[in-house]
C-alpha positions in Angstrom: -15.9 62.6 -29.8 -18.3 60.0 -31.0 -18.8 57.2 -28.5 -19.8 53.6 -29.1 -21.5 51.2 -26.8 -19.9 47.8 -26.0 -22.5 45.3 -27.1 -23.1 42.4 -24.8 -23.6 40.0 -27.7 -20.1 40.7 -29.0 -18.6 39.9 -25.6 -20.4 36.6 -25.6 -18.9 35.9 -29.1 -15.4 36.5 -27.7 -16.0 34.2 -24.8 -17.6 31.6 -27.0 -20.4 31.1 -24.5 -24.1 31.5 -24.1 -25.9 34.8 -23.6 -26.2 35.5 -19.8 -27.6 38.6 -18.1 -25.0 39.7 -15.6 -26.5 40.3 -12.2 -25.7 39.2 -8.7 -28.2 36.6 -7.4 -29.5 36.7 -3.9 -27.5 34.9 -1.2 -24.1 35.4 -2.8 -21.2 36.5 -0.5 -20.7 39.9 -2.2 -23.1 42.8 -2.0 -23.2 46.4 -3.0 -22.8 47.4 0.6 -20.0 49.7 1.6 -20.2 48.5 5.2 -18.5 45.3 3.9 -15.4 47.2 2.9 -12.7 47.5 5.5 -10.2 49.5 3.4 -6.5 49.1 3.3 -4.3 47.4 0.7 -5.6 45.1 -2.0 -4.2 43.3 -5.0 -5.8 42.8 -8.4 -7.7 39.5 -8.7 -6.4 38.7 -12.2 -8.9 35.9 -12.7 -11.8 38.2 -12.4 -10.5 41.4 -13.9 -10.8 42.3 -17.5 -10.2 45.4 -19.7 -12.7 45.5 -22.5 -12.3 47.8 -25.5 -14.6 48.7 -28.3 -14.1 50.6 -31.6 -16.0 51.5 -34.8 -15.0 49.5 -37.9 -15.8 51.5 -41.1 -19.1 52.5 -39.7 -20.4 49.0 -40.2 -19.8 47.4 -36.8 -18.8 48.1 -33.2 -16.1 45.5 -32.5 -14.7 44.5 -29.1 -11.7 42.8 -27.5 -10.5 41.9 -24.0 -7.2 42.1 -22.1 -7.3 39.4 -19.4 -5.3 38.7 -16.2 -3.9 42.1 -15.3 -2.0 42.7 -12.1 -1.9 45.7 -9.8 -2.8 47.2 -6.4 -5.5 49.2 -4.8 -5.1 51.3 -1.6 -8.5 52.1 -0.4 -9.0 54.7 2.3 -12.4 54.1 3.7 -12.4 57.2 5.9 -11.4 59.4 2.9 -12.1 57.6 -0.4 -10.6 60.5 -2.4 -7.2 59.6 -0.9 -7.4 56.1 -2.5 -4.9 55.0 -5.2 -4.9 52.3 -7.9 -2.3 50.9 -10.2 -3.0 48.3 -12.9 -0.5 46.6 -15.3 -2.0 45.0 -18.4 -0.2 42.2 -20.3 -0.6 43.0 -23.9 -0.1 39.4 -25.0 -3.3 38.5 -23.3 -5.3 40.3 -25.9 -8.3 38.4 -27.3 -10.9 39.4 -29.9 -12.1 35.9 -30.8 -10.5 36.3 -34.3 -7.0 34.7 -34.4 -5.6 36.6 -37.4 -6.8 39.9 -35.9 -5.2 39.1 -32.6 -1.9 38.3 -34.3 -2.2 41.6 -36.3 -2.9 43.7 -33.3 0.2 42.4 -31.5 2.5 43.4 -34.4 4.6 46.5 -34.6 2.1 48.7 -36.3 -0.3 48.3 -33.4 0.7 47.2 -29.9 4.2 45.9 -30.8 4.1 43.4 -28.0 7.7 42.2 -28.5 9.0 45.6 -27.7 6.2 46.8 -25.3 4.8 43.8 -23.4 2.7 45.8 -20.9 0.5 48.8 -20.6 0.0 50.5 -17.3 -2.5 52.9 -15.6 -1.6 54.7 -12.4 -4.1 57.0 -10.7 -3.2 60.6 -9.9 -6.5 61.8 -8.5 -9.7 60.2 -7.1 -12.8 62.2 -6.6 -15.3 60.1 -4.7 -19.1 60.8 -4.6 -21.5 58.3 -3.1 -20.7 54.8 -4.4 -18.9 56.2 -7.5 -15.7 58.1 -8.3 -14.0 60.0 -11.0 -10.5 58.6 -11.3 -7.8 60.5 -13.2 -4.5 58.9 -14.0 -1.7 58.3 -16.4 -2.1 55.5 -19.0 1.1 54.3 -20.7 1.0 52.3 -23.9 4.1 51.7 -26.1 6.1 54.0 -23.7 3.7 56.9 -24.5 2.0 58.3 -21.4 -1.3 60.3 -21.6 -3.8 61.4 -18.9 -7.0 59.4 -18.9 -10.2 59.9 -16.8 -12.4 56.9 -15.7 -15.8 56.9 -14.2 -15.9 54.2 -11.6 -18.8 52.6 -9.7 -18.6 50.3 -6.7 -20.1 46.9 -7.6 -19.8 44.8 -4.5 -17.8 43.6 -1.5 -17.7 40.7 0.9 -15.6 37.8 2.2 -14.8 35.1 -0.3 -15.9 31.8 1.3 -13.1 29.9 -0.4 -10.2 31.7 1.2 -12.0 34.0 3.8 -10.3 37.1 2.2 -12.2 40.3 1.7 -13.0 41.0 -2.0 -14.2 44.3 -3.6 -15.2 45.0 -7.1 -15.7 48.0 -9.4 -16.7 48.8 -12.9 -15.0 51.7 -14.7 -15.6 53.3 -18.1 -13.7 55.8 -20.2 -12.3 56.4 -23.6 -9.0 57.0 -25.3 -7.8 57.9 -28.8 -5.7 55.3 -30.7 -3.7 58.1 -32.4 -2.5 59.4 -29.0 -0.6 56.1 -28.4 0.6 55.3 -31.9 -1.9 52.4 -32.3 -2.3 51.6 -35.9 -3.6 53.5 -38.9 -6.7 54.1 -41.1 -8.2 56.9 -39.0 -11.1 57.7 -39.5 -12.0 54.7 -41.6 -11.4 52.6 -38.4 -12.5 54.7 -35.5 -9.9 56.6 -33.5 -12.1 56.6 -30.4 -11.7 53.5 -28.3 -14.3 52.9 -25.5 -13.0 51.2 -22.4 -14.9 49.2 -19.8 -12.8 47.8 -16.9 -14.3 45.1 -14.7 -12.0 45.3 -11.7 -11.8 42.8 -8.8 -9.5 43.2 -5.9 -8.6 40.9 -3.0 -7.2 42.0 0.4 
């Protein structure tokens, strides 16, 4: 399957902001230090969690979109990370590409059909941890169609949020799906069937 990279410039265009290189500055509360993770039950930090998707458009461009403010839970077993579980629910209405007419089209019946299927959901079935990364296998449900999906996740950082003193932990996960598996639209292969995913996931204890 042909894969496409999610361009940083395109993400900036969606956000309507200036180009910024994403990296953690020194002196911030969070760090890529597993010692800062206590484990246990966490909830998704919807304000800092995004599902980014990218697809090929006619071989001309690699276009992207974002689903914002998902909800969900993480159960993190620090002693045995492979026993951890994660569940994320994605509000389809929060889709944003930066192009209003395209957003409206994607929410209609021939794509996401948001009126009938307002949410998508991922529930893990297996976690294979290695070092600071993990391979997460789970079931992704879109439009009441459930298919297995595998994500490659990497620990990003953890620490206490100085605003509320709660432990926060973050990961970045990548993977890919096929539009045709979930009944999402038409024009394959003119518009790419392969959809690349990047999930920026923040959790708060």
